[in-house]
N, C-alpha and C positions, 0 to 999 in steps of 0.2 A: 437355509438347509439344502436346497437343491443345488445352489452354487458350490457349496462345500463338497457335496457328493460328486458333482461333476468334476471339480478340481482334483479330488482324490482319485477318481477313475482315470483322469488324464495322466496324473503323476505315476500311478501304478502301471498304466500302459507303457509309458516311456521307460520306466525302470525294467519292465519285463522285456520289452523289445530290445533295449540296449544290452541287457545281460545275457540273453539267450544265445547269441552266436558264440560267445566266449565259452560257454559251458557245453553246448550241444555238439561241437565239432568232435571232441575226443570221446565224450560219453556216449553219444549216439552211435558213433562208429563201433565202439566197444560192445554196445547192446546189439547192434546188427550182426557183428561177428559172433557173439554168443548164441544168438537165435539161429543163425545159419549153421553153426557147428552142432547145436542141439538137434536140428532136423536132418542133417546130412551124415551123421555118424554111421548109420547102418550101411551106407554106400561104400565105406572104406573096404569092407571085406571083399566084395566082387572086384573092386578096383585094384586092390593089391594082388588078388589072384590073377587077374588079367596081366598086370605088369610083370609078375613073376613068370607067367607062362610065356610072355613075349621074350623075356631076357634069358630064362634058364630052362624052359621046357615044362611039360605038363606034370611031371612027377614033383618037381620043386613047387609048382603052383598048388598042388594038392596038399602039400605039407607046409612048407615055409610060407607060401602065399596066404594060406588060411590063418596061420598063427600071426603073421605080420599084419594081416587085415584086422584080426581081432584086437591086437595091441593098439593099432592106430585108431580103431573105432572106439575103444575104451578111453583112450587119451582124448580124442576129439569130443566125446560126450561129456567127460569130466570138465574139460576146459570150457565147453559151451555153457554148462550149468554155472561154473564159477564166474565166467565173464558176464553172464546174464544177471546173476545175483549181485555182483559187485560193480555194475556198470556206472553207478553214480560216484564211485570213489576212484581217484587217480592212482590205482594200484594195478599193475606195476607203474612206475613213474611215467607220467604223461600219457596214460591209457595205452601203453604199448601192448602189442599182442603177446599172449603167453606162448601160443603155438605159432612159431614164425616160419616154418618150412614144411608145408605151405600154411599160410594163414587161413585160407578158405579151402574147402574141398574142391578138387580138380583145378586148383590154381597151379600155374607152372612152378615146378619145384625141382630140387636136385636130389630127391631121395630115391 
């Protein structure tokens, strides 16, 4: 009885150890991206105001910057919830990010 239990534990450990890296690379990254976006979405508003102020001045920052920040914040929050809820499924294909430019808050981007 003890031998069978030990053998089953060894086999289960080998299966878990060998299968984990193949699954966790994409899924864990997707989960991390989702959690990061869920917590950093409010920071988009002041960031977009600051960027708009630097490029177009204070009046544009007060109007367009606020609206742009609210839009980015809403998008980042929704994508964060979606990626966190679906991290175990390879949707989109191969766990690719939904929000790609930027993938994370304050990542270098072209927007």
